[in-house]
VMD Tcl script that builds the backbone (N, CA, C; Angstrom):
set m [mol new atoms 528]
animate dup $m
set s [atomselect $m all]
$s set {name element resname resid chain x y z} {
  {N N MET 1 A 273.861 78.789 122.595}
  {CA C MET 1 A 272.475 78.912 122.240}
  {C C MET 1 A 271.780 79.834 123.235}
  {N N GLN 2 A 271.189 80.903 122.756}
  {CA C GLN 2 A 270.465 81.836 123.609}
  {C C GLN 2 A 268.977 81.526 123.574}
  {N N LEU 3 A 268.354 81.479 124.744}
  {CA C LEU 3 A 266.920 81.266 124.827}
  {C C LEU 3 A 266.193 82.546 124.408}
  {N N SER 4 A 265.023 82.387 123.809}
  {CA C SER 4 A 264.227 83.573 123.493}
  {C C SER 4 A 263.759 84.194 124.808}
  {N N ARG 5 A 263.406 85.456 124.770}
  {CA C ARG 5 A 263.003 86.162 125.977}
  {C C ARG 5 A 261.824 85.485 126.683}
  {N N PRO 6 A 260.745 85.116 125.984}
  {CA C PRO 6 A 259.632 84.457 126.691}
  {C C PRO 6 A 260.031 83.117 127.316}
  {N N VAL 7 A 260.848 82.352 126.629}
  {CA C VAL 7 A 261.279 81.056 127.163}
  {C C VAL 7 A 262.184 81.269 128.370}
  {N N ARG 8 A 263.102 82.229 128.257}
  {CA C ARG 8 A 264.013 82.525 129.373}
  {C C ARG 8 A 263.234 82.971 130.597}
  {N N ARG 9 A 262.262 83.842 130.404}
  {CA C ARG 9 A 261.464 84.322 131.535}
  {C C ARG 9 A 260.654 83.195 132.173}
  {N N ALA 10 A 260.044 82.363 131.346}
  {CA C ALA 10 A 259.265 81.238 131.878}
  {C C ALA 10 A 260.172 80.286 132.656}
  {N N LEU 11 A 261.343 80.000 132.110}
  {CA C LEU 11 A 262.286 79.113 132.787}
  {C C LEU 11 A 262.795 79.738 134.084}
  {N N LEU 12 A 262.998 81.033 134.079}
  {CA C LEU 12 A 263.433 81.727 135.292}
  {C C LEU 12 A 262.363 81.640 136.382}
  {N N VAL 13 A 261.103 81.812 136.001}
  {CA C VAL 13 A 260.013 81.677 136.967}
  {C C VAL 13 A 259.978 80.263 137.542}
  {N N VAL 14 A 260.107 79.267 136.675}
  {CA C VAL 14 A 260.129 77.876 137.139}
  {C C VAL 14 A 261.300 77.657 138.092}
  {N N HIS 15 A 262.474 78.149 137.713}
  {CA C HIS 15 A 263.668 77.945 138.536}
  {C C HIS 15 A 263.524 78.598 139.912}
  {N N VAL 16 A 263.062 79.829 139.938}
  {CA C VAL 16 A 262.888 80.509 141.218}
  {C C VAL 16 A 261.834 79.786 142.059}
  {N N ALA 17 A 260.727 79.392 141.431}
  {CA C ALA 17 A 259.652 78.718 142.173}
  {C C ALA 17 A 260.117 77.397 142.776}
  {N N VAL 18 A 260.798 76.564 141.996}
  {CA C VAL 18 A 261.222 75.267 142.545}
  {C C VAL 18 A 262.365 75.425 143.536}
  {N N SER 19 A 263.234 76.398 143.319}
  {CA C SER 19 A 264.337 76.612 144.252}
  {C C SER 19 A 263.831 77.106 145.604}
  {N N VAL 20 A 262.909 78.036 145.573}
  {CA C VAL 20 A 262.323 78.529 146.826}
  {C C VAL 20 A 261.490 77.425 147.482}
  {N N SER 21 A 260.845 76.606 146.674}
  {CA C SER 21 A 260.091 75.473 147.222}
  {C C SER 21 A 261.020 74.506 147.940}
  {N N TRP 22 A 262.185 74.260 147.370}
  {CA C TRP 22 A 263.164 73.378 147.995}
  {C C TRP 22 A 263.598 73.927 149.349}
  {N N LEU 23 A 263.838 75.225 149.401}
  {CA C LEU 23 A 264.192 75.867 150.666}
  {C C LEU 23 A 263.039 75.725 151.665}
  {N N GLY 24 A 261.824 75.972 151.208}
  {CA C GLY 24 A 260.662 75.838 152.085}
  {C C GLY 24 A 260.445 74.419 152.575}
  {N N LEU 25 A 260.660 73.457 151.701}
  {CA C LEU 25 A 260.519 72.054 152.101}
  {C C LEU 25 A 261.513 71.681 153.189}
  {N N THR 26 A 262.746 72.137 153.048}
  {CA C THR 26 A 263.736 71.788 154.073}
  {C C THR 26 A 263.429 72.503 155.386}
  {N N ALA 27 A 262.903 73.727 155.306}
  {CA C ALA 27 A 262.483 74.412 156.533}
  {C C ALA 27 A 261.322 73.647 157.180}
  {N N GLY 28 A 260.419 73.149 156.360}
  {CA C GLY 28 A 259.317 72.335 156.880}
  {C C GLY 28 A 259.817 71.037 157.494}
  {N N LEU 29 A 260.785 70.394 156.837}
  {CA C LEU 29 A 261.364 69.168 157.402}
  {C C LEU 29 A 262.044 69.445 158.737}
  {N N LEU 30 A 262.726 70.588 158.821}
  {CA C LEU 30 A 263.375 70.959 160.077}
  {C C LEU 30 A 262.332 71.174 161.174}
  {N N THR 31 A 261.257 71.846 160.822}
  {CA C THR 31 A 260.190 72.089 161.791}
  {C C THR 31 A 259.571 70.775 162.271}
  {N N LEU 32 A 259.281 69.893 161.330}
  {CA C LEU 32 A 258.733 68.581 161.713}
  {C C LEU 32 A 259.741 67.772 162.518}
  {N N GLY 33 A 261.009 67.860 162.161}
  {CA C GLY 33 A 262.051 67.157 162.913}
  {C C GLY 33 A 262.132 67.649 164.352}
  {N N ILE 34 A 262.037 68.957 164.539}
  {CA C ILE 34 A 262.046 69.521 165.894}
  {C C ILE 34 A 260.817 69.036 166.662}
  {N N ALA 35 A 259.659 69.052 165.975}
  {CA C ALA 35 A 258.433 68.588 166.640}
  {C C ALA 35 A 258.545 67.126 167.054}
  {N N GLY 36 A 259.079 66.286 166.186}
  {CA C GLY 36 A 259.227 64.867 166.517}
  {C C GLY 36 A 260.271 64.626 167.583}
  {N N PHE 37 A 261.385 65.355 167.506}
  {CA C PHE 37 A 262.500 65.164 168.434}
  {C C PHE 37 A 262.142 65.600 169.850}
  {N N THR 38 A 261.358 66.665 169.945}
  {CA C THR 38 A 261.028 67.216 171.260}
  {C C THR 38 A 259.635 66.798 171.740}
  {N N ALA 39 A 258.978 65.930 170.994}
  {CA C ALA 39 A 257.599 65.550 171.331}
  {C C ALA 39 A 257.517 64.899 172.700}
  {N N GLY 40 A 256.471 65.272 173.415}
  {CA C GLY 40 A 256.242 64.665 174.715}
  {C C GLY 40 A 255.471 63.356 174.598}
  {N N SER 41 A 254.892 63.130 173.425}
  {CA C SER 41 A 254.104 61.908 173.257}
  {C C SER 41 A 254.578 61.138 172.025}
  {N N THR 42 A 254.398 59.854 172.084}
  {CA C THR 42 A 254.758 58.990 170.964}
  {C C THR 42 A 253.918 59.328 169.740}
  {N N GLU 43 A 252.655 59.656 169.937}
  {CA C GLU 43 A 251.757 59.957 168.810}
  {C C GLU 43 A 252.240 61.177 168.023}
  {N N THR 44 A 252.681 62.200 168.731}
  {CA C THR 44 A 253.174 63.412 168.059}
  {C C THR 44 A 254.438 63.105 167.275}
  {N N ALA 45 A 255.352 62.353 167.868}
  {CA C ALA 45 A 256.594 61.984 167.176}
  {C C ALA 45 A 256.284 61.148 165.943}
  {N N VAL 46 A 255.383 60.192 166.074}
  {CA C VAL 46 A 255.008 59.344 164.941}
  {C C VAL 46 A 254.424 60.193 163.819}
  {N N ALA 47 A 253.523 61.104 164.153}
  {CA C ALA 47 A 252.900 61.961 163.143}
  {C C ALA 47 A 253.943 62.846 162.449}
  {N N ALA 48 A 254.857 63.421 163.219}
  {CA C ALA 48 A 255.881 64.293 162.637}
  {C C ALA 48 A 256.804 63.519 161.698}
  {N N TYR 49 A 257.270 62.357 162.138}
  {CA C TYR 49 A 258.199 61.582 161.320}
  {C C TYR 49 A 257.524 60.999 160.081}
  {N N ARG 50 A 256.266 60.621 160.218}
  {CA C ARG 50 A 255.531 60.129 159.044}
  {C C ARG 50 A 255.324 61.253 158.032}
  {N N ALA 51 A 255.019 62.447 158.524}
  {CA C ALA 51 A 254.863 63.599 157.624}
  {C C ALA 51 A 256.177 63.907 156.907}
  {N N MET 52 A 257.283 63.791 157.626}
  {CA C MET 52 A 258.594 63.986 156.991}
  {C C MET 52 A 258.807 62.958 155.888}
  {N N GLY 53 A 258.405 61.732 156.148}
  {CA C GLY 53 A 258.542 60.672 155.147}
  {C C GLY 53 A 257.735 60.970 153.894}
  {N N VAL 54 A 256.515 61.451 154.080}
  {CA C VAL 54 A 255.676 61.789 152.925}
  {C C VAL 54 A 256.309 62.922 152.119}
  {N N LEU 55 A 256.772 63.955 152.805}
  {CA C LEU 55 A 257.396 65.084 152.088}
  {C C LEU 55 A 258.627 64.652 151.298}
  {N N THR 56 A 259.468 63.830 151.907}
  {CA C THR 56 A 260.683 63.427 151.189}
  {C C THR 56 A 260.372 62.462 150.060}
  {N N ASP 57 A 259.400 61.585 150.257}
  {CA C ASP 57 A 259.065 60.625 149.197}
  {C C ASP 57 A 258.385 61.286 148.007}
  {N N VAL 58 A 257.535 62.258 148.272}
  {CA C VAL 58 A 256.695 62.811 147.211}
  {C C VAL 58 A 257.264 64.094 146.614}
  {N N LEU 59 A 257.843 64.962 147.433}
  {CA C LEU 59 A 258.190 66.290 146.936}
  {C C LEU 59 A 259.679 66.613 146.836}
  {N N VAL 60 A 260.453 66.239 147.821}
  {CA C VAL 60 A 261.819 66.757 147.911}
  {C C VAL 60 A 262.667 66.411 146.690}
  {N N LEU 61 A 262.728 65.161 146.306}
  {CA C LEU 61 A 263.592 64.800 145.171}
  {C C LEU 61 A 263.120 65.402 143.847}
  {N N PRO 62 A 261.835 65.370 143.512}
  {CA C PRO 62 A 261.415 66.025 142.263}
  {C C PRO 62 A 261.696 67.531 142.247}
  {N N VAL 63 A 261.488 68.190 143.372}
  {CA C VAL 63 A 261.752 69.628 143.448}
  {C C VAL 63 A 263.251 69.894 143.329}
  {N N ALA 64 A 264.067 69.080 143.985}
  {CA C ALA 64 A 265.524 69.232 143.895}
  {C C ALA 64 A 266.002 69.018 142.462}
  {N N ALA 65 A 265.495 67.982 141.821}
  {CA C ALA 65 A 265.891 67.707 140.431}
  {C C ALA 65 A 265.427 68.823 139.494}
  {N N ALA 66 A 264.235 69.349 139.724}
  {CA C ALA 66 A 263.736 70.457 138.889}
  {C C ALA 66 A 264.570 71.713 139.089}
  {N N SER 67 A 265.019 71.947 140.306}
  {CA C SER 67 A 265.880 73.096 140.571}
  {C C SER 67 A 267.209 72.966 139.825}
  {N N LEU 68 A 267.809 71.793 139.908}
  {CA C LEU 68 A 269.071 71.546 139.207}
  {C C LEU 68 A 268.893 71.664 137.692}
  {N N ALA 69 A 267.877 71.007 137.153}
  {CA C ALA 69 A 267.667 71.013 135.700}
  {C C ALA 69 A 267.351 72.410 135.171}
  {N N SER 70 A 266.491 73.141 135.861}
  {CA C SER 70 A 266.143 74.484 135.377}
  {C C SER 70 A 267.327 75.431 135.506}
  {N N GLY 71 A 268.138 75.260 136.534}
  {CA C GLY 71 A 269.335 76.091 136.687}
  {C C GLY 71 A 270.357 75.833 135.589}
  {N N VAL 72 A 270.567 74.573 135.263}
  {CA C VAL 72 A 271.496 74.232 134.180}
  {C C VAL 72 A 270.966 74.763 132.848}
  {N N ALA 73 A 269.675 74.589 132.592}
  {CA C ALA 73 A 269.087 75.088 131.344}
  {C C ALA 73 A 269.221 76.597 131.248}
  {N N LEU 74 A 268.984 77.303 132.345}
  {CA C LEU 74 A 269.138 78.764 132.332}
  {C C LEU 74 A 270.585 79.163 132.075}
  {N N SER 75 A 271.506 78.494 132.729}
  {CA C SER 75 A 272.911 78.868 132.551}
  {C C SER 75 A 273.381 78.610 131.128}
  {N N LEU 76 A 272.940 77.517 130.546}
  {CA C LEU 76 A 273.376 77.205 129.180}
  {C C LEU 76 A 272.655 78.039 128.130}
  {N N GLY 77 A 271.476 78.562 128.464}
  {CA C GLY 77 A 270.686 79.310 127.496}
  {C C GLY 77 A 270.754 80.807 127.653}
  {N N THR 78 A 271.647 81.295 128.524}
  {CA C THR 78 A 271.789 82.738 128.723}
  {C C THR 78 A 273.261 83.124 128.657}
  {N N HIS 79 A 273.510 84.415 128.775}
  {CA C HIS 79 A 274.896 84.899 128.715}
  {C C HIS 79 A 275.709 84.495 129.947}
  {N N TRP 80 A 275.053 84.028 131.021}
  {CA C TRP 80 A 275.786 83.653 132.223}
  {C C TRP 80 A 276.647 82.423 131.995}
  {N N GLY 81 A 276.166 81.481 131.229}
  {CA C GLY 81 A 276.928 80.261 130.983}
  {C C GLY 81 A 277.088 79.429 132.242}
  {N N LEU 82 A 277.499 78.193 132.076}
  {CA C LEU 82 A 277.672 77.314 133.229}
  {C C LEU 82 A 279.050 77.492 133.869}
  {N N ALA 83 A 280.042 77.857 133.085}
  {CA C ALA 83 A 281.402 77.951 133.619}
  {C C ALA 83 A 282.039 79.326 133.406}
  {N N ARG 84 A 281.244 80.341 133.096}
  {CA C ARG 84 A 281.812 81.671 132.878}
  {C C ARG 84 A 281.986 82.470 134.163}
  {N N TYR 85 A 281.082 82.273 135.105}
  {CA C TYR 85 A 281.092 83.053 136.340}
  {C C TYR 85 A 281.219 82.126 137.537}
  {N N ARG 86 A 282.021 82.566 138.503}
  {CA C ARG 86 A 282.265 81.736 139.681}
  {C C ARG 86 A 280.985 81.455 140.463}
  {N N TRP 87 A 280.101 82.430 140.558}
  {CA C TRP 87 A 278.879 82.217 141.339}
  {C C TRP 87 A 277.996 81.158 140.687}
  {N N VAL 88 A 277.943 81.111 139.358}
  {CA C VAL 88 A 277.127 80.112 138.674}
  {C C VAL 88 A 277.739 78.728 138.874}
  {N N LEU 89 A 279.027 78.631 138.723}
  {CA C LEU 89 A 279.715 77.358 138.906}
  {C C LEU 89 A 279.590 76.869 140.355}
  {N N THR 90 A 279.712 77.786 141.305}
  {CA C THR 90 A 279.540 77.445 142.715}
  {C C THR 90 A 278.139 76.905 142.971}
  {N N LYS 91 A 277.128 77.601 142.434}
  {CA C LYS 91 A 275.747 77.138 142.603}
  {C C LYS 91 A 275.562 75.752 141.987}
  {N N PHE 92 A 276.131 75.543 140.816}
  {CA C PHE 92 A 275.984 74.250 140.145}
  {C C PHE 92 A 276.551 73.124 141.004}
  {N N TRP 93 A 277.796 73.258 141.458}
  {CA C TRP 93 A 278.438 72.174 142.195}
  {C C TRP 93 A 277.764 71.929 143.539}
  {N N TRP 94 A 277.401 72.996 144.257}
  {CA C TRP 94 A 276.728 72.813 145.540}
  {C C TRP 94 A 275.334 72.214 145.349}
  {N N THR 95 A 274.632 72.619 144.295}
  {CA C THR 95 A 273.301 72.049 144.029}
  {C C THR 95 A 273.420 70.580 143.656}
  {N N LEU 96 A 274.397 70.256 142.825}
  {CA C LEU 96 A 274.626 68.860 142.454}
  {C C LEU 96 A 274.922 68.012 143.696}
  {N N LEU 97 A 275.757 68.528 144.578}
  {CA C LEU 97 A 276.062 67.829 145.826}
  {C C LEU 97 A 274.803 67.674 146.680}
  {N N ALA 98 A 274.008 68.728 146.772}
  {CA C ALA 98 A 272.785 68.675 147.587}
  {C C ALA 98 A 271.784 67.666 147.032}
  {N N VAL 99 A 271.642 67.611 145.718}
  {CA C VAL 99 A 270.738 66.622 145.116}
  {C C VAL 99 A 271.249 65.212 145.409}
  {N N GLY 100 A 272.547 65.009 145.283}
  {CA C GLY 100 A 273.133 63.705 145.581}
  {C C GLY 100 A 272.933 63.302 147.032}
  {N N LEU 101 A 273.159 64.238 147.948}
  {CA C LEU 101 A 272.964 63.932 149.366}
  {C C LEU 101 A 271.489 63.715 149.699}
  {N N THR 102 A 270.615 64.410 149.002}
  {CA C THR 102 A 269.177 64.193 149.189}
  {C C THR 102 A 268.814 62.774 148.794}
  {N N LEU 103 A 269.350 62.343 147.671}
  {CA C LEU 103 A 269.051 61.004 147.164}
  {C C LEU 103 A 269.690 59.910 148.008}
  {N N LEU 104 A 270.949 60.104 148.392}
  {CA C LEU 104 A 271.705 59.043 149.049}
  {C C LEU 104 A 271.624 59.042 150.578}
  {N N ALA 105 A 271.323 60.188 151.183}
  {CA C ALA 105 A 271.349 60.247 152.647}
  {C C ALA 105 A 270.029 60.722 153.259}
  {N N LEU 106 A 269.527 61.842 152.811}
  {CA C LEU 106 A 268.343 62.414 153.451}
  {C C LEU 106 A 267.122 61.524 153.298}
  {N N ARG 107 A 266.810 61.142 152.059}
  {CA C ARG 107 A 265.615 60.311 151.846}
  {C C ARG 107 A 265.698 58.973 152.564}
  {N N PRO 108 A 266.806 58.233 152.446}
  {CA C PRO 108 A 266.864 56.963 153.177}
  {C C PRO 108 A 266.799 57.141 154.699}
  {N N GLY 109 A 267.450 58.178 155.225}
  {CA C GLY 109 A 267.432 58.423 156.667}
  {C C GLY 109 A 266.033 58.720 157.171}
  {N N ILE 110 A 265.326 59.577 156.464}
  {CA C ILE 110 A 263.967 59.917 156.874}
  {C C ILE 110 A 263.029 58.744 156.635}
  {N N ALA 111 A 263.253 57.971 155.573}
  {CA C ALA 111 A 262.415 56.787 155.332}
  {C C ALA 111 A 262.558 55.796 156.477}
  {N N GLY 112 A 263.768 55.587 156.970}
  {CA C GLY 112 A 263.984 54.696 158.108}
  {C C GLY 112 A 263.320 55.220 159.370}
  {N N LEU 113 A 263.423 56.509 159.571}
  {CA C LEU 113 A 262.792 57.144 160.724}
  {C C LEU 113 A 261.270 57.030 160.644}
  {N N ALA 114 A 260.718 57.272 159.457}
  {CA C ALA 114 A 259.267 57.168 159.261}
  {C C ALA 114 A 258.794 55.724 159.435}
  {N N ALA 115 A 259.574 54.759 158.971}
  {CA C ALA 115 A 259.208 53.345 159.129}
  {C C ALA 115 A 259.215 52.949 160.603}
  {N N ALA 116 A 260.231 53.412 161.343}
  {CA C ALA 116 A 260.277 53.120 162.776}
  {C C ALA 116 A 259.103 53.774 163.493}
  {N N ALA 117 A 258.766 54.983 163.072}
  {CA C ALA 117 A 257.632 55.683 163.680}
  {C C ALA 117 A 256.331 54.952 163.373}
  {N N ALA 118 A 256.174 54.487 162.141}
  {CA C ALA 118 A 254.960 53.766 161.749}
  {C C ALA 118 A 254.828 52.453 162.523}
  {N N ALA 119 A 255.959 51.857 162.891}
  {CA C ALA 119 A 255.942 50.614 163.664}
  {C C ALA 119 A 255.725 50.880 165.155}
  {N N GLY 120 A 255.596 52.172 165.508}
  {CA C GLY 120 A 255.318 52.526 166.900}
  {C C GLY 120 A 256.532 52.712 167.770}
  {N N ARG 121 A 257.730 52.790 167.162}
  {CA C ARG 121 A 258.945 53.017 167.938}
  {C C ARG 121 A 259.746 54.180 167.353}
  {N N PRO 122 A 259.201 55.396 167.486}
  {CA C PRO 122 A 259.946 56.558 166.993}
  {C C PRO 122 A 261.235 56.741 167.791}
  {N N THR 123 A 262.312 56.928 167.091}
  {CA C THR 123 A 263.616 57.054 167.725}
  {C C THR 123 A 264.083 58.492 167.629}
  {N N PRO 124 A 264.281 59.172 168.743}
  {CA C PRO 124 A 264.794 60.544 168.665}
  {C C PRO 124 A 266.242 60.532 168.211}
  {N N ASP 125 A 266.478 61.024 167.003}
  {CA C ASP 125 A 267.804 61.026 166.397}
  {C C ASP 125 A 268.167 62.467 166.041}
  {N N PRO 126 A 269.281 62.993 166.577}
  {CA C PRO 126 A 269.665 64.376 166.263}
  {C C PRO 126 A 269.916 64.597 164.765}
  {N N GLY 127 A 270.188 63.530 164.020}
  {CA C GLY 127 A 270.391 63.658 162.578}
  {C C GLY 127 A 269.161 64.179 161.872}
  {N N VAL 128 A 268.000 63.947 162.462}
  {CA C VAL 128 A 266.759 64.427 161.877}
  {C C VAL 128 A 266.699 65.951 161.936}
  {N N LEU 129 A 267.508 66.546 162.778}
  {CA C LEU 129 A 267.579 68.003 162.871}
  {C C LEU 129 A 268.749 68.564 162.068}
  {N N VAL 130 A 269.855 67.851 162.073}
  {CA C VAL 130 A 271.068 68.350 161.438}
  {C C VAL 130 A 270.921 68.445 159.915}
  {N N ALA 131 A 270.440 67.382 159.294}
  {CA C ALA 131 A 270.358 67.371 157.831}
  {C C ALA 131 A 269.483 68.491 157.273}
  {N N PRO 132 A 268.249 68.683 157.754}
  {CA C PRO 132 A 267.455 69.787 157.221}
  {C C PRO 132 A 268.005 71.169 157.586}
  {N N ALA 133 A 268.664 71.277 158.750}
  {CA C ALA 133 A 269.246 72.562 159.143}
  {C C ALA 133 A 270.394 72.934 158.206}
  {N N VAL 134 A 271.261 71.979 157.924}
  {CA C VAL 134 A 272.384 72.228 157.006}
  {C C VAL 134 A 271.860 72.509 155.595}
  {N N ALA 135 A 270.871 71.719 155.155}
  {CA C ALA 135 A 270.295 71.928 153.818}
  {C C ALA 135 A 269.655 73.308 153.710}
  {N N SER 136 A 268.923 73.723 154.727}
  {CA C SER 136 A 268.298 75.054 154.696}
  {C C SER 136 A 269.345 76.159 154.623}
  {N N ALA 137 A 270.415 76.017 155.403}
  {CA C ALA 137 A 271.495 77.008 155.360}
  {C C ALA 137 A 272.149 77.028 153.979}
  {N N LEU 138 A 272.359 75.866 153.379}
  {CA C LEU 138 A 272.956 75.801 152.049}
  {C C LEU 138 A 272.063 76.477 151.013}
  {N N TYR 139 A 270.764 76.186 151.050}
  {CA C TYR 139 A 269.862 76.767 150.048}
  {C C TYR 139 A 269.728 78.272 150.242}
  {N N LEU 140 A 269.820 78.737 151.475}
  {CA C LEU 140 A 269.810 80.177 151.725}
  {C C LEU 140 A 271.076 80.817 151.155}
  {N N PHE 141 A 272.209 80.146 151.321}
  {CA C PHE 141 A 273.470 80.612 150.729}
  {C C PHE 141 A 273.367 80.669 149.207}
  {N N LEU 142 A 272.818 79.629 148.591}
  {CA C LEU 142 A 272.686 79.601 147.131}
  {C C LEU 142 A 271.744 80.701 146.645}
  {N N THR 143 A 270.701 80.969 147.395}
  {CA C THR 143 A 269.791 82.063 147.050}
  {C C THR 143 A 270.521 83.397 147.147}
  {N N THR 144 A 271.322 83.558 148.171}
  {CA C THR 144 A 272.078 84.799 148.369}
  {C C THR 144 A 273.043 85.047 147.212}
  {N N ILE 145 A 273.786 84.033 146.800}
  {CA C ILE 145 A 274.734 84.279 145.707}
  {C C ILE 145 A 274.005 84.463 144.378}
  {N N SER 146 A 272.802 83.939 144.249}
  {CA C SER 146 A 272.017 84.194 143.039}
  {C C SER 146 A 271.639 85.667 142.937}
  {N N VAL 147 A 271.359 86.266 144.070}
  {CA C VAL 147 A 270.964 87.672 144.088}
  {C C VAL 147 A 272.189 88.573 143.975}
  {N N LEU 148 A 273.245 88.284 144.727}
  {CA C LEU 148 A 274.416 89.159 144.777}
  {C C LEU 148 A 275.391 88.962 143.618}
  {N N LYS 149 A 275.445 87.766 143.054}
  {CA C LYS 149 A 276.339 87.429 141.941}
  {C C LYS 149 A 277.797 87.866 142.197}
  {N N PRO 150 A 278.395 87.332 143.262}
  {CA C PRO 150 A 279.764 87.748 143.604}
  {C C PRO 150 A 280.832 87.025 142.782}
  {N N TRP 151 A 282.067 87.436 142.984}
  {CA C TRP 151 A 283.284 86.731 142.576}
  {C C TRP 151 A 283.693 86.859 141.123}
  {N N GLY 152 A 282.965 87.461 140.254}
  {CA C GLY 152 A 283.436 87.690 138.897}
  {C C GLY 152 A 283.522 86.449 138.023}
  {N N ARG 153 A 284.294 86.585 136.966}
  {CA C ARG 153 A 284.396 85.535 135.947}
  {C C ARG 153 A 285.431 84.482 136.308}
  {N N THR 154 A 285.246 83.302 135.718}
  {CA C THR 154 A 286.240 82.240 135.832}
  {C C THR 154 A 287.284 82.456 134.737}
  {N N ARG 155 A 288.329 81.660 134.728}
  {CA C ARG 155 A 289.315 81.748 133.643}
  {C C ARG 155 A 288.668 81.454 132.300}
  {N N ARG 156 A 287.748 80.505 132.315}
  {CA C ARG 156 A 287.041 80.151 131.089}
  {C C ARG 156 A 286.162 81.302 130.605}
  {N N GLY 157 A 285.666 82.103 131.553}
  {CA C GLY 157 A 284.794 83.226 131.210}
  {C C GLY 157 A 285.529 84.364 130.538}
  {N N GLY 158 A 286.824 84.457 130.784}
  {CA C GLY 158 A 287.614 85.512 130.162}
  {C C GLY 158 A 287.252 86.894 130.662}
  {N N ARG 159 A 287.798 87.889 129.979}
  {CA C ARG 159 A 287.515 89.279 130.327}
  {C C ARG 159 A 286.244 89.729 129.624}
  {N N PRO 160 A 285.586 90.743 130.169}
  {CA C PRO 160 A 284.419 91.290 129.478}
  {C C PRO 160 A 284.801 91.786 128.089}
  {N N ARG 161 A 283.888 91.734 127.159}
  {CA C ARG 161 A 284.174 92.115 125.772}
  {C C ARG 161 A 284.670 93.543 125.659}
  {N N GLY 162 A 284.084 94.439 126.408}
  {CA C GLY 162 A 284.497 95.844 126.334}
  {C C GLY 162 A 285.951 96.017 126.736}
  {N N ALA 163 A 286.396 95.331 127.766}
  {CA C ALA 163 A 287.779 95.438 128.238}
  {C C ALA 163 A 288.735 94.854 127.207}
  {N N ARG 164 A 288.351 93.793 126.544}
  {CA C ARG 164 A 289.213 93.171 125.556}
  {C C ARG 164 A 289.374 94.088 124.337}
  {N N SER 165 A 288.277 94.636 123.872}
  {CA C SER 165 A 288.379 95.469 122.674}
  {C C SER 165 A 289.095 96.777 122.982}
  {N N ALA 166 A 288.947 97.324 124.198}
  {CA C ALA 166 A 289.657 98.547 124.551}
  {C C ALA 166 A 291.155 98.274 124.596}
  {N N GLY 167 A 291.522 97.117 125.127}
  {CA C GLY 167 A 292.936 96.753 125.179}
  {C C GLY 167 A 293.510 96.575 123.787}
  {N N ASN 168 A 292.753 96.033 122.858}
  {CA C ASN 168 A 293.220 95.851 121.497}
  {C C ASN 168 A 293.408 97.207 120.807}
  {N N ARG 169 A 292.543 98.159 121.060}
  {CA C ARG 169 A 292.671 99.472 120.432}
  {C C ARG 169 A 293.939 100.168 120.898}
  {N N GLU 170 A 294.260 100.036 122.193}
  {CA C GLU 170 A 295.447 100.680 122.715}
  {C C GLU 170 A 296.708 100.086 122.098}
  {N N ARG 171 A 296.732 98.790 121.867}
  {CA C ARG 171 A 297.936 98.150 121.335}
  {C C ARG 171 A 298.214 98.550 119.900}
  {N N VAL 172 A 297.176 98.683 119.099}
  {CA C VAL 172 A 297.407 98.998 117.701}
  {C C VAL 172 A 297.424 100.504 117.446}
  {N N GLY 173 A 297.218 101.297 118.528}
  {CA C GLY 173 A 297.325 102.734 118.371}
  {C C GLY 173 A 296.073 103.378 117.776}
  {N N ALA 174 A 294.980 102.648 117.740}
  {CA C ALA 174 A 293.744 103.230 117.201}
  {C C ALA 174 A 293.180 104.230 118.182}
  {N N PRO 175 A 292.525 105.266 117.701}
  {CA C PRO 175 A 291.919 106.249 118.629}
  {C C PRO 175 A 290.798 105.601 119.418}
  {N N SER 176 A 290.635 106.039 120.674}
  {CA C SER 176 A 289.574 105.465 121.487}
  {C C SER 176 A 288.305 106.253 121.395}
}
mol reanalyze $m
mol bondsrecalc $m
mol representation Tube
mol addrep $m
């Protein structure tokens, strides 16, 4: 099923906007994590960790899910397909993993940190820096492969149509 041009363009805008937002959110979480981890005062650490909690509770998961959903819709509604090109398949699996880790690890970890901060005992945990740093690097990688589109087709994607038809003409002796 091919999306109409206006629908494809609108979906592409949504996908780029939410994907870049996800990258920005993780950069913001990293910044807040650094501020909380290196804070000289308990008040600064509490404020940073509470802000991280608000961002993860309100924005991160919906933005991550919107990125995944819009990417899948674009792949299924365009010539790229979900399993035709290695870069699309790579983006899908890494995004799926990132959404899962956001749900199962990042949100609960930051929620615990924010709860401890709200109770007045902020705990400096290096994990508060590692998770957003790794996530930011991953989203930058996914953005890069979206732009560069490396690695060609998968086995399921087959050869380009032009190459297949040229090969058929040569076999049957038809003029090219």
